[in-house]
C-alpha positions in Angstrom: -32.0 112.0 11.8 -33.0 112.6 15.4 -29.9 110.6 16.5 -26.3 110.8 15.5 -25.5 107.2 16.5 -27.2 104.1 17.5 -26.8 102.5 21.0 -24.3 99.8 19.8 -21.6 101.6 17.9 -19.8 104.1 20.2 -16.3 103.1 21.2 -13.4 104.4 23.3 -11.9 106.2 20.3 -14.9 108.6 20.2 -14.2 110.1 23.7 -15.4 113.8 23.9 -17.4 113.5 20.7 -20.9 115.1 21.2 -23.6 112.6 20.3 -27.4 112.2 20.4 -28.9 108.8 21.1 -32.6 107.6 20.9 -34.0 104.4 22.4 -35.8 102.6 25.1 -34.9 102.7 28.8 -33.7 99.2 29.8 -33.1 100.0 33.5 -32.4 102.9 35.8 -29.9 102.7 38.7 -30.2 105.6 41.2 -27.4 105.8 43.8 -28.4 109.2 45.1 -25.5 111.3 43.9 -25.2 109.5 40.6 -27.8 108.0 38.3 -27.2 105.7 35.4 -29.7 104.8 32.6 -29.1 101.9 30.2 -30.5 103.0 26.9 -31.4 100.2 24.4 -32.2 100.0 20.7 -31.8 97.0 18.3 -28.1 97.6 17.9 -27.1 97.4 21.6 -27.1 99.2 24.9 -25.3 102.5 25.9 -25.0 103.8 29.5 -26.1 107.4 30.2 -24.7 109.2 33.3 -26.4 111.9 35.4 -24.3 113.3 38.3 -25.1 115.7 41.0 -23.0 118.8 40.7 -22.2 118.2 37.0 -25.8 117.6 35.8 -28.4 120.4 36.2 -30.9 119.9 38.9 -33.8 120.1 36.4 -32.2 117.5 34.2 -31.5 115.2 37.2 -35.1 115.5 38.3 -36.3 114.5 34.8 -34.0 111.5 34.8 -35.5 110.4 38.1 -38.9 110.2 36.5 -37.8 107.7 33.9 -39.1 104.1 34.0 -38.6 100.9 32.1 -39.4 101.2 28.4 -39.7 105.0 28.3 -38.6 106.2 24.9 -36.1 109.0 25.2 -33.6 111.1 23.3 -30.3 112.0 25.1 -27.4 114.2 24.1 -24.0 114.8 25.5 -20.3 114.0 25.2 -18.8 110.5 25.1 -16.6 109.8 28.2 -14.7 106.8 29.4 -16.5 104.6 32.0 -14.9 104.3 35.4 -16.3 100.7 35.9 -16.1 99.1 32.5 -18.4 96.3 31.3 -16.8 93.7 29.1 -20.2 92.0 28.5 -21.4 94.7 26.0 -19.7 96.2 23.0 -20.1 99.8 24.4 -18.9 98.8 27.9 -15.9 101.1 27.9 -17.8 104.4 27.4 -20.8 106.3 28.7 -22.6 109.5 27.8 -22.6 112.4 30.2 -26.1 113.7 29.5 -26.5 117.4 28.8 -30.0 117.4 27.4 -32.8 114.9 27.7 -36.2 114.6 26.1 -38.9 112.1 27.0 -40.3 111.2 23.6 -42.9 108.8 25.1 -43.6 107.7 28.6 -44.5 104.1 29.4 -46.6 102.2 31.9 -44.7 99.5 33.8 -44.4 96.6 31.4 -46.3 93.4 32.4 -43.0 91.4 32.2 -39.3 92.3 32.1 -37.8 92.9 28.7 -34.8 90.5 29.2 -33.5 87.4 27.5 -34.7 85.4 30.5 -38.1 87.0 31.1 -40.7 86.3 33.8 -43.5 86.5 31.2 -45.3 83.2 30.3 -46.1 82.4 26.7 -49.7 83.6 26.9 -48.7 86.9 28.4 -46.0 87.5 25.9 -48.3 86.8 23.0 -50.9 89.2 24.4 -48.1 91.9 24.5 -46.3 90.7 21.4 -44.9 94.2 20.6 -43.1 94.1 23.9 -41.9 90.5 23.5 -40.4 91.5 20.1 -38.1 93.9 21.9 -36.2 91.0 23.6 -32.8 90.2 22.2 -33.6 86.5 21.8 -36.5 87.3 19.4 -34.6 90.1 17.6 -31.6 87.9 17.0 -33.8 85.2 15.4 -35.5 87.7 13.1 -32.1 89.2 12.1 -30.8 85.7 11.4 -33.9 84.9 9.3 -33.4 88.1 7.3 -29.7 87.3 6.7 -30.6 83.8 5.7 -33.1 85.0 3.1 -30.7 87.5 1.7 -27.8 85.0 1.5 -30.1 82.5 -0.2 -31.2 85.0 -2.8 -27.6 86.0 -3.5 -26.5 82.4 -3.9 -29.3 81.5 -6.2 -29.1 84.7 -8.3 -25.4 83.7 -9.0 -26.8 80.4 -10.2 -29.0 82.2 -12.7 -32.3 81.7 -10.8 -35.1 84.2 -11.4 -37.1 85.2 -8.3 -40.8 85.4 -9.2 -43.5 86.4 -6.7 -46.5 84.2 -7.5 -50.2 85.0 -6.6 -51.6 84.4 -3.1 -55.3 84.6 -4.0 -55.8 81.7 -6.4 -58.3 79.0 -7.5 -58.4 75.9 -5.3 -55.9 73.2 -6.6 -55.7 69.5 -5.7 -52.9 69.1 -3.2 -52.3 67.1 0.0 -54.1 69.3 2.5 -57.2 71.4 2.9 -57.3 74.9 1.5 -57.9 78.1 3.5 -60.7 79.9 1.7 -61.2 83.7 1.4 -64.6 85.1 0.4 -64.7 87.5 -2.5 -66.5 90.8 -2.1 -66.7 91.4 -5.8 -68.2 87.9 -6.6 -70.6 87.1 -3.7 -70.7 83.4 -2.9 -67.3 82.7 -4.5 -64.1 82.2 -2.7 -60.4 82.4 -3.3 -58.0 79.7 -2.0 -54.7 80.5 -0.3 -51.9 78.5 -1.9 -50.6 75.3 -0.3 -47.5 75.8 -2.5 -46.7 77.7 -5.7 -46.7 74.4 -7.6 -49.0 75.3 -10.5 -47.3 78.7 -11.1 -43.8 77.3 -11.1 -44.8 74.7 -13.6 -46.2 77.4 -15.8 -42.9 79.2 -15.6 -41.0 76.0 -16.7 -43.4 75.6 -19.6 -42.8 79.2 -20.5 -39.0 78.6 -20.7 -37.8 80.4 -17.5 -35.8 77.2 -16.6 -34.6 78.3 -13.2 -37.2 79.8 -10.7 -36.9 80.5 -7.0 -39.2 82.1 -4.4 -39.2 82.4 -0.6 -42.8 81.6 -0.6 -45.7 81.9 1.9 -47.8 78.7 2.0 -51.0 77.9 3.8 -52.4 74.5 4.7 -55.5 74.0 6.8 -54.2 71.0 8.7 -53.2 69.9 12.2 -49.9 71.2 13.7 -46.8 69.1 13.2 -43.3 69.6 14.5 -42.1 71.0 11.1 -45.3 72.5 9.8 -47.7 75.3 10.8 -50.9 76.4 9.1 -49.0 79.3 7.7 -45.3 78.7 6.9 -42.5 79.9 4.6 -40.5 77.6 2.3 -37.7 78.0 -0.2 -39.4 77.0 -3.5 -37.3 76.0 -6.5 -37.9 74.6 -9.9 -35.4 73.8 -12.7 -35.7 72.4 -16.3 -33.4 70.1 -18.3 -31.7 68.6 -15.3 -30.7 65.2 -13.8 -31.1 64.3 -10.1 -27.4 65.0 -9.6 -28.0 68.6 -10.5 -30.5 68.9 -7.7 -28.1 67.4 -5.2 -25.3 69.6 -6.2 -27.4 72.8 -6.0 -28.9 72.1 -2.6 -25.6 70.9 -1.1 -23.8 74.0 -2.5 -26.5 76.3 -1.1 -26.5 74.8 2.4 -22.7 74.8 2.5 -22.6 78.4 1.5 -25.3 79.4 4.1 -23.5 77.7 7.0 -20.2 79.4 6.1 -21.7 82.8 5.4 -24.0 83.0 8.5 -22.3 80.8 11.1 -18.7 80.7 9.9 -19.0 76.9 9.8 -17.5 74.9 7.0 -19.3 71.7 6.1 -18.0 69.2 3.6 -19.8 68.3 0.5 -21.1 66.1 -1.1 -23.3 65.0 1.8 -23.5 61.4 2.8 -26.3 59.7 0.8 -28.5 56.8 2.0 -30.9 54.7 -0.1 -34.5 54.8 1.1 -34.5 51.1 1.6 -31.5 51.3 4.0 -33.0 54.2 5.9 -36.3 52.3 6.5 -34.5 49.0 7.3 -32.1 50.5 9.8 -34.0 53.4 11.3 -37.7 53.0 10.4 -38.0 56.5 9.0 -36.9 58.2 5.7 -35.3 61.1 7.6 -33.0 59.3 10.1 -30.9 61.1 12.7 -27.5 59.5 12.1 -26.4 60.5 15.6 -28.8 57.8 16.9 -26.6 54.7 16.7 -29.1 52.1 17.9 -30.1 50.6 14.5 -33.2 48.4 14.1 -32.4 44.7 14.1 -34.7 42.2 12.4 -35.7 39.5 15.1 -38.7 38.1 13.2 -37.3 34.5 13.3 -37.1 34.8 17.1 -40.2 36.8 17.8 -42.3 34.5 15.7 -41.5 31.6 18.1 -41.6 33.4 21.4 -45.2 32.7 22.2 -46.3 36.4 22.4 -49.3 36.8 20.2 -48.6 40.5 19.6 -45.5 39.4 17.7 -46.5 35.9 16.3 -49.8 37.2 14.9 -48.1 40.1 13.1 -45.5 37.9 11.6 -48.1 35.4 10.4 -49.8 38.2 8.6 -46.6 39.0 6.8 -45.2 41.6 9.1 -41.8 41.8 10.7 -40.5 42.4 14.2 -37.5 44.6 14.9 -35.7 45.6 18.1 -32.9 47.9 19.2 -29.9 46.4 21.1 -29.4 48.7 24.1 -25.9 48.1 25.4 -25.9 47.3 29.2 -29.7 47.4 29.1 -29.7 44.5 31.5 -28.6 46.9 34.2 -31.8 48.9 34.0 -34.0 48.7 37.0 -37.7 47.8 36.7 -38.5 51.4 37.7 -36.4 52.7 34.8 -38.0 50.3 32.3 -41.4 51.4 33.4 -40.5 55.0 32.9 -39.2 54.3 29.5 -42.4 52.4 28.6 -44.4 55.5 29.5 -42.0 57.7 27.6 -42.4 55.9 24.3 -46.2 56.2 24.6 -45.8 60.0 24.0 -44.7 59.1 20.5 -47.6 56.8 19.8 -46.1 53.4 20.9 -48.5 51.0 22.6 -45.8 49.9 25.0 -42.3 48.4 25.1 -41.1 44.8 25.2 -37.8 44.0 27.0 
């Protein structure tokens, strides 16, 4: 390996140990007689020290040419930092650099590679390879990887078989439009990308595999939604010879295990269950957020007699009228009510009665 350690693992107990680090220059601080470089890789940041009188002049001159995102290799002994930084894991040590190699120089990045960057979304997507260097992106990808591994481990212990199903398939009738891929071998013919592995997992059940899982890529040529993209990943499961209670127990156990393994959070199971009719009656949706405590109240008997056609006509046609009881709502100003009326229109409401 070109490096002996990564930039996140050195500690005070390794003082005087000679090491070699490789990574990207996060920032350079030149105070004249002393120069510090923060070297970054995906594991963390380690400070490099160059000092007049202790560091050779040639090495010091090379260090002064470094800029943000230069890729370098630096070697030297681990020493204790004079001004410690308790915000990073390596904040008690630094490297007194004795040799330095510029592996690859860099142009000035179009935005700063920090958690709070000055790059807008369009700019960051144009330079996605730079955006991926930011901690906030890396941490999400690492969490996703840990989530996938923990899911596989849990289901493997439940006797599930992971099967990778085909991606180039024949079009199957599902709820969205297919993405089509032209065939070079058969001109005029097309493959479809799977909306889900539905057909294949049913084949596996018929074939007697009884417990199948896959972290599956799915493709649906449809408009964006809050929980759906044209290309997305889902945990796909299928089981044979089971009752509904078996599905509940499996999913509850999986989610409980994931929360504890990844977040060190214990959640109680079984989860609260709500009949579909109750959810629609009290919240108007089949996936209610139970933190929202303003339940819907049926006021059809009142609304049908209030003289407003928008209500009376709907009730005459067999509809119902519901409202939420906002405590102390009588204290709202007209300005606040008008602002709320505009706000609900974002979600498709025609307006608001009060």
